[in-house]
C-alpha positions as CSV (number, residue, x, y, z in Angstrom):
1,M,-34.9,-42.6,13.0
2,N,-36.2,-45.8,14.7
3,Y,-37.7,-48.1,12.6
4,V,-39.9,-51.9,13.0
5,I,-40.9,-53.8,10.2
6,L,-43.7,-55.8,10.3
7,G,-43.5,-58.6,7.8
8,S,-39.4,-58.5,8.0
9,N,-38.9,-62.1,6.8
10,G,-41.0,-61.7,3.3
11,F,-38.9,-60.4,0.1
12,S,-40.7,-56.5,0.1
13,G,-39.4,-56.4,4.2
14,S,-36.9,-57.6,3.9
15,H,-35.5,-55.3,0.7
16,L,-36.7,-52.7,2.4
17,V,-34.8,-53.4,6.1
18,D,-32.0,-53.7,3.1
19,A,-32.1,-50.1,2.2
20,L,-33.0,-48.6,5.2
21,L,-29.5,-50.3,6.4
22,T,-27.7,-48.1,4.0
23,D,-27.9,-44.9,6.2
24,P,-26.3,-45.9,9.3
25,S,-27.7,-44.0,11.8
26,N,-30.8,-45.8,11.1
27,R,-31.8,-48.6,14.1
28,V,-34.2,-51.3,12.3
29,V,-36.3,-53.7,14.4
30,G,-37.6,-56.4,11.5
31,I,-40.7,-58.5,13.5
32,S,-42.2,-61.4,11.3
33,R,-44.4,-64.5,12.9
34,S,-41.6,-67.1,11.1
35,S,-37.8,-67.5,13.0
36,E,-35.1,-65.4,10.2
37,K,-34.7,-67.1,7.0
38,A,-31.8,-67.9,5.0
39,A,-29.7,-65.5,3.3
40,L,-30.7,-66.4,0.0
41,Y,-33.9,-64.6,1.0
42,L,-32.8,-61.6,3.1
43,P,-30.5,-59.3,1.2
44,Y,-29.7,-57.4,4.5
45,R,-28.1,-60.5,5.8
46,A,-24.9,-59.8,3.9
47,R,-24.7,-56.3,5.8
48,N,-23.9,-58.3,9.0
49,S,-25.1,-54.8,10.1
50,G,-25.0,-53.9,13.9
51,S,-28.1,-51.2,13.6
52,F,-31.0,-54.2,13.0
53,W,-32.4,-56.8,15.3
54,F,-34.7,-59.5,14.8
55,H,-37.6,-60.3,16.9
56,Q,-40.5,-63.5,16.1
57,C,-43.6,-62.4,17.0
58,D,-46.8,-63.0,15.5
59,I,-48.9,-60.2,15.0
60,V,-52.1,-62.0,15.7
61,R,-51.1,-64.6,18.3
62,D,-48.9,-62.5,19.9
63,F,-50.3,-59.3,20.1
64,P,-50.0,-58.2,23.8
65,S,-45.7,-59.4,23.2
66,L,-46.2,-57.2,20.2
67,L,-47.3,-54.4,22.3
68,R,-44.9,-54.7,24.7
69,V,-42.0,-55.1,21.9
70,L,-43.1,-51.8,20.6
71,D,-43.6,-49.6,23.8
72,R,-40.2,-51.1,24.7
73,I,-38.6,-50.5,21.1
74,R,-40.8,-46.4,21.2
75,P,-40.5,-46.7,17.5
76,E,-41.0,-43.6,15.2
77,C,-41.6,-45.5,12.2
78,I,-44.0,-48.6,11.7
79,V,-44.3,-50.0,7.8
80,N,-46.4,-52.9,7.6
81,Y,-45.9,-55.9,5.3
82,A,-46.9,-58.4,7.0
83,A,-49.6,-59.9,5.5
84,L,-51.0,-63.6,4.3
85,I,-51.1,-62.4,0.1
86,E,-51.5,-66.0,-1.9
87,V,-55.0,-64.9,-3.5
88,Y,-55.7,-68.3,-4.6
89,Q,-55.2,-69.9,-0.6
90,S,-57.3,-66.8,0.1
91,S,-60.8,-68.1,-1.0
92,L,-59.4,-71.8,1.0
93,T,-59.2,-70.0,4.1
94,P,-60.5,-66.4,4.3
95,V,-61.3,-66.2,7.6
96,E,-57.5,-66.9,8.7
97,Y,-56.6,-63.9,5.7
98,F,-58.9,-61.6,7.7
99,E,-57.7,-62.2,11.1
100,T,-53.8,-61.4,9.6
101,N,-54.7,-58.9,7.0
102,T,-57.4,-56.4,8.8
103,L,-58.4,-57.7,12.1
104,A,-54.3,-57.6,13.2
105,V,-54.1,-54.0,11.6
106,V,-57.7,-52.9,13.5
107,R,-56.1,-54.1,16.7
108,L,-52.4,-52.5,16.0
109,C,-53.5,-49.1,15.4
110,D,-56.3,-48.3,18.0
111,E,-53.8,-49.1,20.5
112,L,-50.7,-47.4,18.0
113,R,-52.6,-44.4,17.9
114,K,-52.6,-43.7,21.9
115,R,-48.6,-43.9,22.0
116,D,-47.1,-40.9,21.9
117,Y,-43.8,-42.0,20.7
118,L,-44.9,-43.1,16.9
119,K,-44.7,-40.5,13.7
120,G,-45.7,-42.4,10.4
121,F,-47.6,-45.8,10.1
122,V,-47.2,-47.2,6.8
123,Q,-49.5,-50.1,5.2
124,I,-48.2,-51.0,2.5
125,S,-51.6,-52.5,0.1
126,S,-52.3,-54.0,-2.6
127,A,-53.5,-52.8,-6.6
128,E,-55.4,-55.9,-6.3
129,I,-58.1,-53.8,-4.2
130,Y,-59.2,-52.3,-8.1
131,G,-60.3,-55.1,-9.2
132,S,-59.6,-55.4,-13.2
133,C,-58.7,-52.2,-14.8
134,D,-60.0,-51.2,-17.7
135,E,-58.1,-47.7,-17.8
136,P,-55.7,-46.4,-15.3
137,V,-56.9,-45.8,-11.7
138,D,-56.2,-42.7,-9.1
139,E,-55.6,-43.1,-5.7
140,S,-59.4,-41.5,-5.8
141,T,-61.1,-44.6,-7.0
142,A,-63.2,-46.7,-5.3
143,P,-62.3,-50.4,-4.4
144,R,-64.0,-53.4,-6.2
145,P,-62.0,-56.0,-4.5
146,T,-62.9,-59.3,-6.5
147,T,-61.0,-61.8,-4.1
148,A,-61.2,-62.5,0.0
149,Y,-57.3,-61.5,-0.2
150,A,-58.2,-58.2,-1.7
151,A,-61.1,-57.5,0.4
152,S,-59.2,-58.2,3.5
153,K,-56.5,-55.6,2.4
154,A,-59.4,-53.0,1.1
155,A,-60.7,-53.1,4.6
156,A,-57.9,-51.9,6.1
157,D,-57.1,-49.4,4.3
158,A,-60.3,-48.5,4.7
159,F,-60.5,-48.7,8.8
160,L,-56.7,-46.8,8.7
161,L,-58.1,-43.9,7.0
162,T,-61.0,-43.7,9.6
163,L,-58.7,-43.8,12.3
164,F,-56.4,-40.8,10.2
165,K,-60.1,-39.1,10.1
166,H,-60.7,-39.0,13.7
167,H,-58.0,-39.2,15.2
168,S,-54.9,-38.2,12.9
169,F,-53.2,-41.6,12.5
170,P,-50.4,-40.9,10.9
171,V,-51.0,-43.3,7.9
172,I,-49.4,-43.6,4.7
173,I,-51.0,-46.6,2.6
174,I,-49.0,-47.7,-0.6
175,R,-50.2,-49.7,-3.3
176,S,-48.1,-51.3,-6.0
177,T,-48.3,-53.7,-8.9
178,N,-46.5,-56.9,-9.2
179,V,-43.2,-57.0,-7.4
180,Y,-40.1,-58.6,-8.7
181,G,-36.4,-59.3,-7.8
182,K,-33.5,-60.7,-6.0
183,H,-34.4,-63.1,-2.9
184,Q,-38.1,-63.1,-4.2
185,Q,-40.2,-66.8,-3.4
186,L,-39.1,-69.0,-5.5
187,Y,-42.8,-69.7,-6.8
188,K,-43.8,-66.5,-7.8
189,I,-43.6,-66.3,-11.9
190,I,-40.3,-64.5,-12.8
191,P,-38.1,-66.8,-10.2
192,R,-40.3,-70.2,-11.1
193,A,-39.9,-69.4,-15.1
194,I,-35.9,-69.7,-14.5
195,I,-35.9,-72.2,-12.4
196,R,-37.6,-74.7,-14.4
197,L,-36.2,-73.7,-17.1
198,T,-32.9,-74.3,-15.9
199,Q,-34.3,-77.4,-14.7
200,G,-34.8,-79.0,-18.5
201,K,-38.7,-78.0,-17.8
202,K,-41.3,-76.2,-19.4
203,V,-43.0,-73.0,-17.8
204,E,-46.9,-73.7,-17.3
205,L,-48.7,-70.7,-17.5
206,H,-52.1,-70.1,-16.0
207,D,-54.6,-69.8,-18.8
208,G,-52.3,-69.4,-22.0
209,G,-50.6,-66.5,-19.2
210,R,-53.1,-63.8,-20.5
211,F,-53.2,-61.8,-17.8
212,I,-51.7,-58.2,-17.9
213,R,-49.3,-57.7,-15.0
214,P,-46.6,-54.8,-14.5
215,F,-43.8,-56.0,-12.7
216,V,-42.3,-52.8,-10.4
217,H,-38.6,-53.6,-9.3
218,I,-38.5,-54.4,-5.9
219,R,-35.8,-51.7,-5.4
220,D,-37.7,-49.0,-7.1
221,A,-40.3,-50.0,-5.1
222,C,-38.5,-49.3,-1.7
223,R,-37.4,-46.1,-3.3
224,G,-41.0,-45.1,-2.9
225,V,-41.5,-46.3,0.5
226,L,-38.6,-44.2,2.1
227,K,-39.8,-41.7,-0.3
228,A,-43.3,-41.6,1.3
229,I,-41.8,-41.4,4.5
230,E,-39.8,-38.8,3.9
231,R,-41.8,-36.5,2.4
232,G,-45.8,-37.7,2.0
233,T,-48.8,-36.2,3.1
234,P,-50.4,-38.6,6.5
235,G,-53.7,-40.0,5.4
236,S,-52.5,-40.3,1.3
237,I,-52.6,-43.3,-0.8
238,Y,-49.6,-43.4,-3.1
239,H,-49.2,-45.4,-6.0
240,F,-45.9,-47.9,-7.9
241,S,-45.9,-49.0,-11.0
242,P,-44.2,-48.8,-14.2
243,D,-46.2,-47.7,-17.4
244,S,-46.1,-51.4,-18.8
245,N,-49.1,-53.4,-20.1
246,R,-46.9,-56.4,-20.2
247,S,-49.0,-60.1,-20.2
248,V,-47.7,-62.6,-18.1
249,A,-46.9,-65.1,-21.2
250,E,-45.0,-61.8,-22.4
251,V,-42.9,-61.4,-19.0
252,V,-42.1,-65.7,-19.6
253,R,-41.1,-64.4,-23.3
254,K,-38.9,-61.7,-22.1
255,I,-37.4,-64.4,-19.7
256,C,-37.0,-67.4,-22.6
257,E,-35.0,-64.4,-24.6
258,R,-32.4,-63.9,-22.5
259,M,-32.3,-67.4,-21.4
260,G,-31.9,-69.5,-25.3
261,R,-35.1,-70.9,-25.0
262,D,-37.8,-71.0,-27.6
263,F,-40.8,-69.2,-26.0
264,H,-43.7,-72.1,-27.4
265,E,-41.4,-75.3,-26.9
266,W,-41.3,-74.5,-23.5
267,T,-44.1,-73.2,-22.2
268,V,-47.5,-74.6,-21.5
269,S,-51.1,-73.5,-21.2
270,V,-52.8,-74.7,-17.8
271,E,-56.0,-74.5,-16.5
272,E,-57.2,-71.1,-14.6
273,R,-56.9,-70.7,-10.9
274,T,-59.8,-68.7,-8.9
275,G,-59.1,-65.4,-8.3
276,H,-57.4,-63.5,-11.6
277,D,-58.4,-60.2,-12.4
278,L,-57.4,-59.7,-16.0
279,R,-55.2,-56.6,-15.8
280,Y,-53.8,-54.0,-12.6
281,W,-53.3,-50.6,-13.9
282,L,-52.4,-47.7,-11.7
283,D,-52.3,-44.0,-12.4
284,C,-49.1,-42.6,-10.3
285,S,-49.0,-39.1,-11.1
286,K,-49.5,-38.2,-7.8
287,A,-46.4,-40.1,-6.9
288,A,-44.5,-38.6,-9.4
289,T,-45.7,-34.8,-8.6
290,E,-45.6,-35.3,-4.2
291,L,-43.0,-38.0,-3.8
292,G,-40.4,-37.5,-7.4
293,W,-40.9,-41.0,-7.5
294,H,-40.6,-42.8,-11.3
295,P,-39.0,-46.3,-11.7
296,Q,-35.6,-46.5,-12.9
297,I,-34.6,-49.9,-13.3
298,P,-35.6,-51.5,-16.9
299,F,-37.6,-54.8,-17.1
300,E,-34.7,-56.2,-18.8
301,E,-32.4,-55.2,-16.2
302,G,-34.3,-56.6,-13.0
303,L,-34.5,-60.4,-15.1
304,D,-31.5,-60.6,-16.0
305,E,-30.1,-59.6,-12.3
306,V,-32.6,-62.3,-11.1
307,I,-31.6,-64.5,-13.6
308,R,-27.7,-64.2,-12.6
309,W,-28.9,-64.6,-9.0
310,I,-30.6,-67.7,-9.1
311,E,-27.5,-69.0,-11.7
312,D,-25.1,-68.0,-8.3
313,N,-27.4,-69.9,-6.0
314,W,-28.3,-72.6,-7.8
315,E,-27.0,-75.5,-5.6
316,E,-28.6,-74.0,-2.9
317,V,-32.2,-72.6,-4.8
318,S,-32.6,-76.6,-6.2
319,K,-32.5,-77.9,-2.6
320,E,-35.8,-75.1,-1.9
321,P,-39.0,-76.1,-2.6
322,Q,-40.3,-74.5,-5.3
323,A,-44.4,-74.3,-4.7
324,Y,-46.1,-72.7,-2.0
325,V,-46.4,-74.3,1.3
326,H,-49.4,-73.0,3.4
327,R,-48.7,-72.7,7.4
328,I,-51.2,-72.1,9.6
């Protein structure tokens, strides 16, 4: 198949590119607004595959150019990872978030519904659209977004479902909890904790790390997306999440244990940031029943993999910025 991955420079998008390239019959085009990143962040670059092409294009500012590229490629399947995702930043620049996460999706898919080449469009949404969960929520649960980021993603989902209803637009929506793994942005909690401990610095935990976050390994999440493309029903939503109730503090405790550090000595509580829901809790029984999806990579195994990745690439990692930098 011919695939286009929007947001291929991002952590999740780059891993899906890598997963697709394991099948040499796939032709994959990655599109992102920034130039292609270094191999430290892009697992597929180790393949040096002749079946992958990259185009730099901003889906907001360069929309006519994006449409010309898509019409030339004629992809059968498009997977949309392109989004602004930092929750705290969304409260500072909500218009920008809605332009990228909502209006760009509306503009693109309103055009794509008129194209005869598209057989599937996978929208990568987020568990955060449900707000804090007191019990497991399934795909029929109404969104209750509590942040500008979550509201922008929920609005895009709602539009796509109306396109399916009125125009049979072949959309599938994916909602996952926190993903992690090798090649992740260094400011995310798991790589950031490993880096700070390696540097001999304490790990900062917002509000003591009390927020409950099920972490799903990125390869498990990508496997779910591929199963949804292969077996999923258009117009459907699928959840991908492990059955876990670990808090962020417990995640960092696990990292400390595996790196031989005392959790209490090497962590410090800092002020809570705006927009943190207490818990995300997804019912994944639909994905299990319809797609045969279950998480396969144990959390401890995934942590060890990230620790080794940082250790093996420490010279490069130590020179990289380890805080989020918002780029307009």
